[in-house]
C-alpha angles and dihedrals in degrees: 000000000000111000096181093096093045104045133343091207092053090046090052092049092047089052091053091049091050090052090052092048090054091048090049092050092051092043094054091046088053090047091058090063097048115097102172110094095216093052090046090053092051090048091050090050090053092048090047090056090053090049091053091049091048091051090051091051092049090053088048089050089052092049094052090044091056092047091055095038093100093054094047129078122251091253092051092049089049092052091047091051090050089051090051092049090049091053091047091053092049091048091050091051089057091045090055090047091050091051090050093054092044090054092048090050089054093231133128116270107273089221088067104092137081104348088349093127092053092051091050091047092051091050090050089053090052090048094048092049091059100042134083123234091259091051090049090051092047091049091049092051091047092051090049090051091049090050092050090049091050090050091050091050090050091050091051091048090051092048092049090049091050091049092049090048092051092049091048092050091050091048092049091049092051091047091049091052091048092051089049091053091048091051091050091049091049090051090051092048091049091050091048091049090050092051091046090051091052091048092050090051091050091048089049091053091048091049091050091050092048091050091052091051092047090049092052091048090049091052091048092050091048090050093050092047090049092051091048092051092047091047092052093048095045106025093166096053105121094192090072115073120223116257110237110257092017101070113123115253116267119252111259122209117232115240 
């Protein structure tokens, strides 16, 4: 539909909307090839901004269309309204595609933010106005299925987290018991080393005492041997006392 003959302003707005639709198409095709979650999030944010701008332009298109409605014929107004509905449907298809990718990326809906709920509500109104009852029912069922799937994924994530927590707790308990046993063994080793040290000291003292005794006995034996040798060499030396049991026999007179 060529809007040049109807309204230059509407034609200009429609051209901007077409450019955004092309950018959205290319952006979602690019998003399909992105695997990194952070890059996917940035791409979704960029696409969300284009969706917001497209919605704003459609509302601007509708405003200008209503201002010029009186000057246009009934057939022209009908064609303009059909054009608006067509743009709304295309916008809503990209909105649904964006929600699908946001769900797959396990992130919060990027429309949820300051005034995000109002934007989403307005887009739902646009969507509902251009859909039949059967389409509304199908969309509702699809959204319920997506919600059930998201709940199941959340349940699995919670179960996995609980299992990991239980395994971690069991591992920590086992490690704590092992550390306790090691500490007890170290205490036993320390006590044994202390007792052994005391025993070595006692043995050392006994050995020192025994050496002193042996030394004294050795000196006594040496002294006795020396006296015996001197006595034998100088038997008449009066300065040397006789050793008991070794004194020479007394001279006996013959009767």
